N, CA and C atoms as a LAMMPS dump frame, in Angstrom:
ITEM: TIMESTEP
0
ITEM: NUMBER OF ATOMS
447
ITEM: BOX BOUNDS ff ff ff
-5.0000000000000000e+02 5.0000000000000000e+02
-5.0000000000000000e+02 5.0000000000000000e+02
-5.0000000000000000e+02 5.0000000000000000e+02
ITEM: ATOMS id mol type element x y z
1 1 1 N -394.51 -433.172 -36.153
2 1 2 C -394.583 -431.715 -35.61
3 1 3 C -395.805 -430.986 -35.234
4 2 1 N -396.131 -430.44 -34.283
5 2 2 C -397.117 -429.443 -34.45
6 2 3 C -396.884 -428.215 -35.531
7 3 1 N -397.328 -427.647 -36.119
8 3 2 C -397.496 -426.059 -36.719
9 3 3 C -397.771 -425.166 -35.694
10 4 1 N -396.843 -424.165 -35.224
11 4 2 C -396.769 -423.03 -34.277
12 4 3 C -398.64 -421.773 -34.768
13 5 1 N -398.751 -421.868 -36.282
14 5 2 C -400.122 -421.193 -36.011
15 5 3 C -401.324 -422.493 -35.818
16 6 1 N -400.641 -423.435 -35.394
17 6 2 C -402.502 -424.499 -34.898
18 6 3 C -403.369 -424.029 -34.265
19 7 1 N -404.694 -423.439 -34.32
20 7 2 C -405.057 -423.252 -33.522
21 7 3 C -405.765 -424.072 -32.439
22 8 1 N -405.652 -425.619 -32.314
23 8 2 C -406.082 -426.422 -31.382
24 8 3 C -405.08 -426.053 -30.195
25 9 1 N -403.824 -425.41 -30.676
26 9 2 C -402.841 -425.175 -29.319
27 9 3 C -403.411 -424.06 -28.459
28 10 1 N -403.87 -423.282 -29.085
29 10 2 C -404.348 -422.2 -28.611
30 10 3 C -405.338 -422.326 -27.065
31 11 1 N -405.191 -421.46 -26.219
32 11 2 C -406.376 -421.024 -25.032
33 11 3 C -407.661 -421.2 -25.835
34 12 1 N -408.573 -421.82 -25.122
35 12 2 C -410.179 -421.703 -25.265
36 12 3 C -410.74 -420.721 -25.391
37 13 1 N -411.67 -420.651 -26.17
38 13 2 C -412.437 -419.08 -26.308
39 13 3 C -412.797 -419.175 -25.382
40 14 1 N -413.687 -418.169 -24.804
41 14 2 C -414.33 -417.177 -23.648
42 14 3 C -415.57 -418.306 -23.343
43 15 1 N -416.29 -418.473 -24.64
44 15 2 C -417.588 -418.25 -24.797
45 15 3 C -417.173 -420.108 -24.433
46 16 1 N -416.82 -420.937 -24.797
47 16 2 C -416.708 -422.59 -25.442
48 16 3 C -416.77 -422.872 -23.625
49 17 1 N -417.95 -423.924 -24.107
50 17 2 C -418.751 -424.721 -22.576
51 17 3 C -418.394 -425.675 -21.96
52 18 1 N -417.929 -425.955 -21.062
53 18 2 C -417.688 -427.396 -20.841
54 18 3 C -418.441 -428.643 -20.65
55 19 1 N -417.683 -430.049 -21.355
56 19 2 C -418.795 -430.834 -21.859
57 19 3 C -419.82 -430.766 -20.59
58 20 1 N -421.437 -431.086 -21.637
59 20 2 C -422.279 -431.212 -20.305
60 20 3 C -422.204 -432.96 -19.712
61 21 1 N -423.04 -433.191 -18.702
62 21 2 C -423.258 -434.415 -18
63 21 3 C -423.718 -435.449 -18.761
64 22 1 N -423.672 -436.62 -18.982
65 22 2 C -424.104 -437.876 -20.073
66 22 3 C -425.048 -437.43 -20.623
67 23 1 N -426.054 -437.459 -19.614
68 23 2 C -427.482 -437.39 -20.083
69 23 3 C -428.212 -435.763 -21.234
70 24 1 N -427.489 -435.033 -21.115
71 24 2 C -428.07 -433.754 -21.661
72 24 3 C -427.158 -433.988 -23.152
73 25 1 N -425.797 -434.598 -22.984
74 25 2 C -425.183 -434.528 -24.472
75 25 3 C -426.022 -435.771 -25.326
76 26 1 N -426.333 -437.125 -24.704
77 26 2 C -426.636 -437.882 -25.493
78 26 3 C -428.08 -436.961 -25.898
79 27 1 N -429.179 -436.049 -25.651
80 27 2 C -429.946 -435.977 -25.23
81 27 3 C -429.625 -435.013 -26.963
82 28 1 N -428.503 -434.296 -26.724
83 28 2 C -428.477 -433.672 -27.918
84 28 3 C -428.177 -434.179 -29.305
85 29 1 N -427.227 -435.616 -29.03
86 29 2 C -426.898 -436.227 -30.078
87 29 3 C -427.927 -436.948 -30.765
88 30 1 N -429.763 -436.95 -29.584
89 30 2 C -430.878 -438.003 -30.322
90 30 3 C -431.119 -436.968 -31.496
91 31 1 N -430.844 -435.554 -31.498
92 31 2 C -431.763 -434.454 -32.125
93 31 3 C -430.861 -434.621 -33.132
94 32 1 N -429.905 -435.222 -33.067
95 32 2 C -429.045 -434.632 -34.457
96 32 3 C -428.956 -435.954 -35.108
97 33 1 N -429.529 -437.008 -34.749
98 33 2 C -430.194 -438.11 -35.494
99 33 3 C -430.141 -437.912 -37.014
100 34 1 N -429.837 -438.54 -37.659
101 34 2 C -430.027 -438.019 -39.121
102 34 3 C -431.214 -439.151 -39.942
103 35 1 N -431.964 -440.087 -38.78
104 35 2 C -432.727 -441.073 -38.539
105 35 3 C -434.126 -440.184 -38.603
106 36 1 N -433.358 -439.099 -37.648
107 36 2 C -434.843 -438.689 -37.586
108 36 3 C -435.428 -437.503 -37.932
109 37 1 N -435.049 -437.358 -38.973
110 37 2 C -434.947 -436.592 -40.407
111 37 3 C -436.1 -436.884 -41.621
112 38 1 N -437.53 -436.08 -41.885
113 38 2 C -438.604 -436.157 -42.962
114 38 3 C -437.986 -436.937 -43.724
115 39 1 N -438.645 -437.424 -44.726
116 39 2 C -438.504 -438.245 -46.09
117 39 3 C -438.015 -436.586 -46.681
118 40 1 N -437.61 -436.43 -47.873
119 40 2 C -437.914 -435.077 -48.407
120 40 3 C -438.226 -435.468 -49.689
121 41 1 N -439.111 -433.824 -49.304
122 41 2 C -440.73 -433.867 -50.591
123 41 3 C -440.209 -434.26 -52.145
124 42 1 N -439.42 -433.3 -52.044
125 42 2 C -439.345 -433.78 -53.017
126 42 3 C -438.294 -434.362 -54.175
127 43 1 N -437.462 -435.157 -53.38
128 43 2 C -437.444 -436.245 -54.143
129 43 3 C -437.569 -437.048 -54.195
130 44 1 N -438.77 -437.704 -53.429
131 44 2 C -439.267 -438.84 -52.916
132 44 3 C -440.618 -438.604 -53.809
133 45 1 N -441.117 -437.437 -54.126
134 45 2 C -441.971 -437.147 -55.489
135 45 3 C -441.361 -437.55 -56.707
136 46 1 N -440.527 -436.446 -57.36
137 46 2 C -439.902 -436.429 -58.214
138 46 3 C -439.629 -437.862 -58.766
139 47 1 N -438.975 -438.643 -57.756
140 47 2 C -438.501 -439.743 -58.524
141 47 3 C -439.24 -440.906 -58
142 48 1 N -440.535 -441.017 -57.285
143 48 2 C -441.741 -442.069 -57.32
144 48 3 C -442.599 -441.475 -58.984
145 49 1 N -442.898 -440.609 -59.152
146 49 2 C -443.463 -440.093 -60.191
147 49 3 C -442.599 -440.159 -61.324
148 50 1 N -441.4 -440.255 -61.639
149 50 2 C -440.856 -440.585 -62.951
150 50 3 C -440.663 -442.22 -63.006
151 51 1 N -440.666 -442.878 -61.709
152 51 2 C -440.682 -444.359 -61.909
153 51 3 C -442.059 -444.782 -62.381
154 52 1 N -442.896 -444.384 -61.942
155 52 2 C -444.181 -444.419 -62.597
156 52 3 C -444.534 -444.456 -63.692
157 53 1 N -444.276 -443.227 -64.634
158 53 2 C -443.78 -442.646 -65.717
159 53 3 C -443.845 -443.667 -66.397
160 54 1 N -442.465 -444.086 -66.161
161 54 2 C -441.128 -445.141 -66.912
162 54 3 C -442.512 -446.309 -67.189
163 55 1 N -442.637 -446.786 -65.981
164 55 2 C -443.564 -447.968 -66.305
165 55 3 C -444.41 -447.839 -66.8
166 56 1 N -444.973 -446.918 -66.605
167 56 2 C -446.327 -446.549 -68.186
168 56 3 C -445.6 -446.909 -69.195
169 57 1 N -444.882 -446.394 -69.985
170 57 2 C -444 -446.018 -71.01
171 57 3 C -443.63 -447.626 -71.525
172 58 1 N -442.977 -447.993 -70.542
173 58 2 C -442.368 -449.768 -71.258
174 58 3 C -443.382 -450.658 -70.916
175 59 1 N -444.764 -450.505 -70.331
176 59 2 C -446.213 -451.691 -70.173
177 59 3 C -447.103 -450.87 -71.286
178 60 1 N -446.452 -449.504 -71.965
179 60 2 C -446.939 -449.328 -73.528
180 60 3 C -446.338 -450.085 -74.245
181 61 1 N -445.215 -450.152 -74.527
182 61 2 C -444.642 -450.565 -75.568
183 61 3 C -444.282 -452.246 -75.337
184 62 1 N -444.628 -452.73 -74.437
185 62 2 C -444.67 -454.267 -74.129
186 62 3 C -445.653 -454.758 -74.989
187 63 1 N -445.549 -456.352 -75.504
188 63 2 C -446.806 -456.551 -76.194
189 63 3 C -447.639 -457.357 -75.426
190 64 1 N -447.718 -457.639 -74.502
191 64 2 C -448.837 -457.901 -73.329
192 64 3 C -448.728 -457.519 -72.143
193 65 1 N -450.133 -456.987 -71.421
194 65 2 C -449.789 -456.489 -70.4
195 65 3 C -448.868 -456.636 -69.363
196 66 1 N -448.583 -456.108 -68.604
197 66 2 C -447.454 -456.588 -67.101
198 66 3 C -448.28 -457.017 -65.879
199 67 1 N -447.821 -457.95 -65.399
200 67 2 C -448.66 -458.308 -63.926
201 67 3 C -448.749 -456.875 -62.89
202 68 1 N -449.451 -457.365 -62.066
203 68 2 C -449.829 -456.135 -60.887
204 68 3 C -448.11 -456.163 -60.412
205 69 1 N -447.359 -456.904 -60.099
206 69 2 C -446.508 -456.854 -59.835
207 69 3 C -445.12 -456.175 -60.288
208 70 1 N -445.06 -456.281 -60.991
209 70 2 C -444.161 -455.485 -61.905
210 70 3 C -444.872 -453.41 -62.105
211 71 1 N -446.011 -453.284 -61.76
212 71 2 C -446.188 -452.299 -61.831
213 71 3 C -446.047 -451.229 -60.329
214 72 1 N -446.125 -452.172 -59.715
215 72 2 C -446.187 -451.766 -57.99
216 72 3 C -444.365 -451.919 -57.957
217 73 1 N -443.672 -452.811 -58.466
218 73 2 C -442.206 -452.993 -57.974
219 73 3 C -441.6 -451.76 -58.035
220 74 1 N -441.574 -450.285 -59.63
221 74 2 C -440.919 -449.523 -59.373
222 74 3 C -440.844 -448.807 -58.33
223 75 1 N -442.017 -447.8 -58.209
224 75 2 C -442.134 -447.186 -57.301
225 75 3 C -441.942 -447.547 -55.93
226 76 1 N -442.431 -448.649 -55.705
227 76 2 C -442.279 -448.887 -53.797
228 76 3 C -440.66 -449.543 -53.992
229 77 1 N -439.63 -449.58 -54.928
230 77 2 C -438.529 -449.728 -54.397
231 77 3 C -437.52 -448.292 -54.458
232 78 1 N -438.59 -447.754 -54.836
233 78 2 C -437.766 -446.053 -55.285
234 78 3 C -437.913 -445.662 -53.663
235 79 1 N -439.371 -445.932 -52.949
236 79 2 C -439.625 -444.939 -51.806
237 79 3 C -438.523 -445.575 -50.968
238 80 1 N -438.303 -447.279 -50.94
239 80 2 C -437.489 -447.644 -50.071
240 80 3 C -436.05 -447.538 -50.394
241 81 1 N -435.626 -446.998 -51.516
242 81 2 C -434.335 -446.496 -51.729
243 81 3 C -434.203 -445.301 -50.806
244 82 1 N -435.2 -444.257 -51.339
245 82 2 C -435.418 -443.217 -50.384
246 82 3 C -434.993 -443.347 -48.979
247 83 1 N -435.924 -444.188 -48.322
248 83 2 C -435.704 -444.117 -47.164
249 83 3 C -434.715 -444.456 -46.379
250 84 1 N -433.76 -445.746 -47.323
251 84 2 C -432.636 -446.238 -46.934
252 84 3 C -431.372 -444.921 -46.88
253 85 1 N -431.659 -444.513 -48.357
254 85 2 C -430.1 -443.84 -48.58
255 85 3 C -430.572 -442.056 -47.326
256 86 1 N -431.963 -441.792 -47.307
257 86 2 C -432.082 -440.639 -46.507
258 86 3 C -432.131 -441.117 -44.958
259 87 1 N -431.517 -442.542 -44.933
260 87 2 C -432.202 -442.911 -43.183
261 87 3 C -433.158 -442.081 -42.347
262 88 1 N -434.123 -442.134 -43
263 88 2 C -435.57 -442.237 -42.286
264 88 3 C -435.879 -443.133 -41.267
265 89 1 N -436.172 -442.51 -40.055
266 89 2 C -436.261 -443.728 -38.975
267 89 3 C -438.166 -444.378 -39.096
268 90 1 N -437.414 -445.542 -38.628
269 90 2 C -439.163 -446.388 -39.018
270 90 3 C -440.228 -446.083 -38.341
271 91 1 N -440.122 -444.779 -37.342
272 91 2 C -441.319 -443.907 -37.041
273 91 3 C -441.765 -443.175 -37.61
274 92 1 N -440.898 -443.061 -38.887
275 92 2 C -441.474 -442.064 -39.875
276 92 3 C -442.254 -442.687 -41.153
277 93 1 N -442.523 -444.099 -40.766
278 93 2 C -442.629 -444.82 -42.194
279 93 3 C -444.272 -444.775 -42.532
280 94 1 N -445.191 -444.59 -40.684
281 94 2 C -446.475 -444.488 -41.054
282 94 3 C -447.106 -443.894 -42.475
283 95 1 N -446.728 -442.934 -42.543
284 95 2 C -447.22 -442.502 -43.798
285 95 3 C -447.638 -443.337 -44.865
286 96 1 N -447.03 -444.164 -44.956
287 96 2 C -446.858 -445.53 -46.098
288 96 3 C -449.178 -445.794 -46.259
289 97 1 N -448.815 -445.912 -45.059
290 97 2 C -450.188 -446.79 -44.732
291 97 3 C -451.661 -445.722 -45.522
292 98 1 N -451.56 -444.147 -45.029
293 98 2 C -452.559 -443.193 -45.782
294 98 3 C -452.636 -442.886 -46.97
295 99 1 N -451.009 -443.316 -47.002
296 99 2 C -450.531 -442.808 -48.503
297 99 3 C -451.225 -443.69 -49.843
298 100 1 N -450.887 -445.153 -49.445
299 100 2 C -451.214 -446.478 -50.298
300 100 3 C -452.753 -446.15 -50.206
301 101 1 N -454.139 -446.074 -49.204
302 101 2 C -455.182 -445.709 -49.331
303 101 3 C -455.908 -444.808 -50.358
304 102 1 N -454.531 -443.699 -50.241
305 102 2 C -455.307 -442.282 -51.194
306 102 3 C -454.97 -442.951 -52.496
307 103 1 N -453.445 -443.143 -52.784
308 103 2 C -453.294 -443.534 -54.164
309 103 3 C -453.912 -444.736 -54.364
310 104 1 N -454.198 -445.479 -53.867
311 104 2 C -455.855 -446.607 -54.363
312 104 3 C -457.112 -446.046 -54.813
313 105 1 N -456.973 -445.384 -53.907
314 105 2 C -459.214 -444.598 -54.519
315 105 3 C -458.795 -444.35 -55.743
316 106 1 N -457.251 -443.099 -55.358
317 106 2 C -457.308 -442.194 -56.87
318 106 3 C -457.101 -443.468 -58.079
319 107 1 N -456.924 -444.488 -57.619
320 107 2 C -456.007 -444.89 -59.199
321 107 3 C -457.04 -445.861 -59.293
322 108 1 N -458.405 -446.268 -58.269
323 108 2 C -459.741 -446.658 -58.905
324 108 3 C -460.536 -445.864 -59.157
325 109 1 N -461.091 -445.059 -58.595
326 109 2 C -461.852 -443.931 -58.955
327 109 3 C -461.751 -442.896 -59.991
328 110 1 N -460.204 -442.501 -59.618
329 110 2 C -459.623 -441.744 -60.906
330 110 3 C -459.943 -442.376 -62.542
331 111 1 N -459.33 -443.722 -62.321
332 111 2 C -459.219 -443.865 -64.026
333 111 3 C -460.892 -444.27 -64.267
334 112 1 N -461.861 -444.826 -63.897
335 112 2 C -463.185 -444.245 -64.244
336 112 3 C -463.219 -443.451 -64.54
337 113 1 N -463.338 -442.312 -63.129
338 113 2 C -463.55 -440.853 -63.801
339 113 3 C -463.054 -440.254 -65.24
340 114 1 N -461.58 -440.526 -65.579
341 114 2 C -460.737 -440.13 -66.434
342 114 3 C -461.294 -440.577 -67.741
343 115 1 N -461.771 -441.98 -67.529
344 115 2 C -462.102 -442.769 -68.895
345 115 3 C -463.598 -442.11 -69.655
346 116 1 N -464.245 -441.511 -68.599
347 116 2 C -465.05 -440.283 -69.358
348 116 3 C -464.679 -439.542 -69.711
349 117 1 N -463.932 -438.444 -69.624
350 117 2 C -462.766 -437.586 -69.949
351 117 3 C -462.548 -437.484 -71.129
352 118 1 N -461.235 -438.232 -70.919
353 118 2 C -460.163 -438.483 -71.556
354 118 3 C -459.812 -439.967 -72.29
355 119 1 N -460.927 -440.601 -71.829
356 119 2 C -460.987 -442.308 -73.056
357 119 3 C -459.846 -443.511 -72.261
358 120 1 N -460.338 -444.178 -72.891
359 120 2 C -459.49 -445.508 -71.739
360 120 3 C -458.351 -445.473 -71.65
361 121 1 N -457.897 -445.433 -73.433
362 121 2 C -456.648 -445.459 -73.733
363 121 3 C -455.241 -444.658 -72.866
364 122 1 N -455.995 -443.361 -72.058
365 122 2 C -455.342 -442.153 -71.469
366 122 3 C -455.24 -442.474 -69.925
367 123 1 N -456.811 -443.093 -69.743
368 123 2 C -457.314 -443.013 -68.425
369 123 3 C -456.017 -443.954 -67.455
370 124 1 N -455.63 -444.968 -67.733
371 124 2 C -454.762 -445.807 -67.09
372 124 3 C -453.626 -445.052 -66.986
373 125 1 N -452.813 -444.589 -67.86
374 125 2 C -451.853 -444.199 -67.384
375 125 3 C -451.247 -443.068 -66.456
376 126 1 N -452.524 -442.145 -66.927
377 126 2 C -452.723 -440.649 -66.21
378 126 3 C -452.951 -441.311 -64.884
379 127 1 N -454.283 -442.189 -64.551
380 127 2 C -454.357 -442.528 -63.118
381 127 3 C -453.575 -443.474 -62.573
382 128 1 N -452.575 -443.721 -62.976
383 128 2 C -451.575 -444.678 -62.388
384 128 3 C -450.584 -444.036 -61.707
385 129 1 N -450.178 -442.633 -62.45
386 129 2 C -448.786 -441.996 -61.842
387 129 3 C -449.548 -440.867 -60.932
388 130 1 N -450.651 -440.902 -61.332
389 130 2 C -451.155 -439.625 -60.578
390 130 3 C -451.078 -440.536 -59.141
391 131 1 N -452.043 -441.541 -58.946
392 131 2 C -452.339 -442.382 -57.488
393 131 3 C -450.615 -442.432 -57.14
394 132 1 N -449.29 -442.659 -57.662
395 132 2 C -448.403 -442.569 -57.291
396 132 3 C -447.76 -441.673 -56.667
397 133 1 N -447.771 -440.285 -57.503
398 133 2 C -447.639 -439.16 -57.413
399 133 3 C -448.42 -438.39 -55.773
400 134 1 N -449.682 -439.127 -55.568
401 134 2 C -450.472 -438.871 -54.53
402 134 3 C -449.745 -439.426 -52.899
403 135 1 N -449.657 -440.761 -53.49
404 135 2 C -448.654 -441.711 -52.308
405 135 3 C -447.175 -441.175 -52.115
406 136 1 N -446.264 -440.962 -52.924
407 136 2 C -445.341 -440.204 -52.403
408 136 3 C -445.425 -438.87 -51.906
409 137 1 N -446.265 -437.59 -51.812
410 137 2 C -446.526 -436.103 -51.414
411 137 3 C -447.284 -436.848 -49.644
412 138 1 N -447.904 -437.474 -49.955
413 138 2 C -448.495 -438.123 -48.215
414 138 3 C -447.496 -438.7 -47.342
415 139 1 N -446.965 -439.538 -47.866
416 139 2 C -446.018 -440.126 -47.333
417 139 3 C -444.924 -439.626 -46.867
418 140 1 N -444.1 -438.58 -48.048
419 140 2 C -443.344 -437.587 -47.217
420 140 3 C -443.927 -436.218 -46.136
421 141 1 N -444.941 -436.036 -46.701
422 141 2 C -445.772 -434.936 -45.813
423 141 3 C -445.725 -435.592 -44.037
424 142 1 N -446.674 -437.2 -44.123
425 142 2 C -446.479 -437.795 -42.917
426 142 3 C -445.464 -437.736 -41.809
427 143 1 N -444.134 -437.773 -42.94
428 143 2 C -442.997 -438.604 -42.554
429 143 3 C -442.356 -436.916 -41.451
430 144 1 N -443.032 -436.428 -41.537
431 144 2 C -442.524 -434.545 -40.933
432 144 3 C -442.948 -435.088 -39.099
433 145 1 N -444.323 -435.771 -39.294
434 145 2 C -444.775 -435.861 -37.84
435 145 3 C -444.601 -437.321 -37.682
436 146 1 N -443.762 -437.785 -36.674
437 146 2 C -442.755 -439.265 -36.168
438 146 3 C -444.073 -440.126 -35.123
439 147 1 N -444.605 -441.187 -35.562
440 147 2 C -445.356 -441.602 -34.981
441 147 3 C -444.71 -442.099 -33.613
442 148 1 N -445.844 -441.814 -32.844
443 148 2 C -445.265 -442.494 -31.218
444 148 3 C -445.782 -443.152 -30.392
445 149 1 N -445.266 -443.907 -29.809
446 149 2 C -446.261 -445.082 -29.11
447 149 3 C -446.325 -444.187 -27.731
């Protein structure tokens, strides 16, 4: 039973536009597609850096150093999680490549440079966390510019 004060029953407002032909409506729908949004910088940076720090703490408590696949597992899973939950479109993932290159360069070169400054004990975890932070920042910033063909 309809309510007498239901606004849907009243006349249409004067500024209401009739539906546009199919092409214009589809173009508006493509702009509103949530997959077309960039990766959230703060969330990606925070989660990736925090997971790298947790992995370094767990590695420090372990009796023997973990293998490389375990060191990469946490941050990569979190970046994939952010991409899936935020529905970032695959055309925006291209930033993972320059992010990985810069992060790897920071890890390799930064670890050596930091070993001279703060010692070998702290150089490895600081370089690891910093490299993942750089990866996250570059990935999130590059996702603002979709790759086009």
